[in-house]
C-alpha positions as CSV (number, residue, x, y, z in Angstrom):
1,M,38.4,-56.2,17.9
2,A,35.1,-55.5,19.7
3,A,34.4,-59.3,19.9
4,F,37.7,-59.9,21.5
5,L,37.2,-57.2,24.1
6,E,33.7,-58.2,24.8
7,K,34.6,-61.8,25.5
8,H,37.6,-61.0,27.7
9,K,37.0,-61.5,31.5
10,K,39.1,-58.5,32.5
11,V,37.0,-56.1,30.3
12,K,34.0,-54.7,32.0
13,E,32.2,-52.7,29.2
14,V,32.9,-52.2,25.5
15,Y,31.4,-49.2,23.6
16,W,31.3,-49.1,19.9
17,A,29.0,-48.3,17.0
18,L,27.2,-51.6,16.7
19,R,26.8,-52.3,20.4
20,P,23.2,-53.4,20.9
21,E,22.3,-50.2,22.8
22,S,23.6,-47.9,20.0
23,R,23.2,-50.1,16.9
24,A,19.9,-48.7,15.7
25,N,20.9,-45.0,16.2
26,Y,24.2,-45.6,14.5
27,L,22.7,-47.5,11.5
28,A,20.2,-44.6,11.1
29,I,23.1,-42.1,10.2
30,A,25.7,-44.5,8.8
31,R,26.8,-44.2,5.2
32,T,26.8,-48.0,5.0
33,P,26.2,-50.7,7.7
34,Q,29.9,-51.7,7.3
35,S,31.2,-48.3,8.0
36,V,31.6,-48.7,11.7
37,G,34.7,-46.6,12.2
38,G,37.9,-47.5,14.0
39,V,37.2,-46.2,17.6
40,I,36.3,-48.5,20.5
41,S,36.1,-47.4,24.1
42,F,36.2,-49.8,27.0
43,T,36.5,-50.2,30.7
44,L,38.3,-52.8,32.8
45,R,37.7,-54.9,35.8
46,G,40.7,-54.0,37.9
47,P,43.3,-51.2,38.1
48,L,43.9,-49.2,34.9
49,E,47.7,-49.1,35.6
50,A,48.1,-52.9,35.6
51,F,46.9,-52.9,32.0
52,Y,47.9,-49.6,30.6
53,D,51.5,-49.3,31.8
54,P,52.7,-52.6,30.3
55,L,50.6,-52.3,27.1
56,R,52.7,-52.3,24.0
57,L,50.7,-50.0,21.8
58,A,51.3,-46.4,21.1
59,K,49.7,-44.2,23.6
60,G,48.2,-40.8,22.7
61,P,45.0,-38.9,22.0
62,S,45.1,-38.4,18.2
63,F,42.9,-39.6,15.4
64,G,43.9,-40.1,11.8
65,M,47.1,-41.9,12.3
66,K,48.0,-45.3,10.7
67,T,49.2,-46.5,14.1
68,T,46.8,-47.9,16.7
69,L,46.7,-45.5,19.7
70,I,45.1,-45.9,23.1
71,C,44.5,-43.4,25.8
72,P,42.8,-43.0,29.1
73,F,40.4,-40.5,27.6
74,M,38.8,-39.1,30.7
75,Y,42.3,-38.1,32.1
76,L,42.9,-36.1,29.0
77,A,39.5,-34.6,28.4
78,H,38.2,-34.1,32.0
79,Y,41.2,-34.2,34.3
80,D,39.4,-31.8,36.6
81,L,36.6,-34.4,37.2
82,V,38.9,-37.5,37.6
83,S,41.2,-35.8,40.0
84,T,38.6,-34.7,42.7
85,P,36.0,-36.6,44.7
86,E,33.4,-34.1,43.5
87,G,34.3,-34.6,39.9
88,Q,34.3,-38.4,40.3
89,A,30.9,-38.2,41.9
90,E,29.7,-36.2,38.8
91,L,31.2,-38.8,36.4
92,K,29.5,-41.5,38.4
93,A,26.1,-39.7,38.3
94,H,26.3,-39.7,34.6
95,G,27.4,-43.3,34.3
96,L,31.0,-42.6,33.3
97,E,34.1,-44.3,34.6
98,P,37.3,-42.3,35.1
99,D,39.3,-45.1,33.7
100,L,37.5,-45.3,30.3
101,L,40.0,-46.2,27.6
102,R,39.7,-45.0,24.0
103,L,41.3,-47.4,21.4
104,C,41.7,-45.9,17.9
105,I,42.4,-48.9,15.6
106,G,45.3,-48.4,13.1
107,T,46.2,-50.2,10.0
108,E,48.4,-53.0,11.6
109,P,47.2,-56.5,11.3
110,V,44.3,-57.1,13.7
111,D,46.0,-60.1,15.2
112,Q,49.0,-57.9,16.3
113,I,46.7,-55.4,18.0
114,I,44.8,-58.2,19.8
115,A,48.1,-59.9,20.9
116,A,49.2,-56.6,22.5
117,L,45.9,-56.2,24.3
118,A,45.8,-59.8,25.3
119,E,49.3,-59.6,26.7
120,A,48.6,-56.5,28.8
121,L,45.2,-58.0,30.0
122,G,47.1,-61.1,31.3
């Protein structure tokens, strides 16, 4: 999943456990090197709505479901920051994008999840 997102031209950044910038820190605390978890965050090149609205995946903030879920995390966790110029400036100062997406991978076949993402990315 991470490899698909990292290679897609409409995806700007991908954040996950084994990303080169976080790999050593993650492996220092991981139970096993293969236990990378099922959450990937990413940002897009282009407007969030053009991807998120037509995306055929369940949308929501929960963890622990069997179904893949995606949500625009900053809008849920920090709406006060994404909705004001001052808040957006604070996010930018910390290197955070308002349109950060959180993808919690479910138990569906990975090719089905990738197909849904590919369709929405165009």
